[in-house]
Every structure is written in structure tokens, then in C-alpha cells.
C-alpha positions as YAML, in Angstrom:
chain: A
units: angstrom
residues:
- id: 1
  name: MET
  ca: [106.58, 87.26, 83.73]
- id: 2
  name: VAL
  ca: [109.56, 89.45, 84.32]
- id: 3
  name: PRO
  ca: [113.02, 88.49, 84.66]
- id: 4
  name: ILE
  ca: [114.93, 90.21, 87.24]
- id: 5
  name: ILE
  ca: [118.95, 91.14, 85.63]
- id: 6
  name: ALA
  ca: [121.90, 92.22, 87.33]
- id: 7
  name: GLU
  ca: [125.40, 91.86, 85.80]
- id: 8
  name: GLY
  ca: [123.60, 90.19, 83.40]
- id: 9
  name: ASP
  ca: [122.52, 87.50, 85.74]
- id: 10
  name: ALA
  ca: [118.89, 86.24, 86.04]
- id: 11
  name: LEU
  ca: [118.29, 86.27, 89.39]
- id: 12
  name: GLY
  ca: [114.57, 86.28, 89.26]
- id: 13
  name: ALA
  ca: [110.76, 87.58, 88.42]
- id: 14
  name: VAL
  ca: [108.36, 89.83, 89.11]
- id: 15
  name: LEU
  ca: [105.40, 87.87, 88.64]
- id: 16
  name: PHE
  ca: [101.22, 89.59, 88.74]
- id: 17
  name: LEU
  ca: [98.56, 87.12, 89.46]
- id: 18
  name: SER
  ca: [94.85, 87.91, 88.52]
- id: 19
  name: LYS
  ca: [91.44, 85.87, 89.29]
- id: 20
  name: GLU
  ca: [89.26, 88.36, 87.97]
- id: 21
  name: GLN
  ca: [90.43, 89.75, 84.68]
- id: 22
  name: LYS
  ca: [93.20, 89.70, 82.11]
- id: 23
  name: MET
  ca: [96.76, 91.68, 82.08]
- id: 24
  name: GLY
  ca: [97.18, 94.49, 80.32]
- id: 25
  name: GLU
  ca: [99.70, 96.65, 78.40]
- id: 26
  name: VAL
  ca: [100.20, 98.90, 81.74]
- id: 27
  name: GLU
  ca: [100.99, 95.92, 84.22]
- id: 28
  name: GLY
  ca: [102.94, 94.70, 82.01]
- id: 29
  name: LYS
  ca: [105.08, 97.72, 81.66]
- id: 30
  name: LEU
  ca: [104.99, 98.66, 85.65]
- id: 31
  name: ALA
  ca: [106.57, 94.42, 86.17]
- id: 32
  name: GLN
  ca: [109.69, 95.87, 83.74]
- id: 33
  name: THR
  ca: [109.61, 99.12, 85.96]
- id: 34
  name: ALA
  ca: [109.50, 97.11, 89.50]
- id: 35
  name: ALA
  ca: [112.28, 94.52, 87.54]
- id: 36
  name: GLY
  ca: [114.35, 97.21, 86.17]
- id: 37
  name: PHE
  ca: [113.87, 98.83, 89.51]
- id: 38
  name: LEU
  ca: [115.22, 95.54, 91.47]
- id: 39
  name: GLY
  ca: [118.31, 94.72, 89.27]
- id: 40
  name: LYS
  ca: [119.50, 97.89, 90.10]
- id: 41
  name: GLN
  ca: [119.38, 97.85, 93.36]
- id: 42
  name: MET
  ca: [121.03, 94.01, 93.27]
- id: 43
  name: GLU
  ca: [124.15, 95.70, 90.99]
- id: 44
  name: SER
  ca: [124.69, 98.34, 93.92]
...
């Protein structure tokens, strides 16, 4: 789970769920990238 931050406020979170396999480093980086993108979109 990675929080979506815009102007210092938490607006939500990006969360990946999987029944089949454990999440790895790639999935964590993808969640961080998605949260950063969404946070920047909320600021504008």
C-alpha cells in the first residue's frame, strides 16, 4: 500500500492485491509510481 499525497495531504492509496503470488519489488515500485502520478494530477 502506498499513500497518494497531494500538497502534503493524504488523499487515498494505491493497493495491489493478489491471491496467487507474493508481491515483489517491481510491484512496489509500480505502486509508488502510480501514487506519485495521481498525487501530481490532484495538485493541478
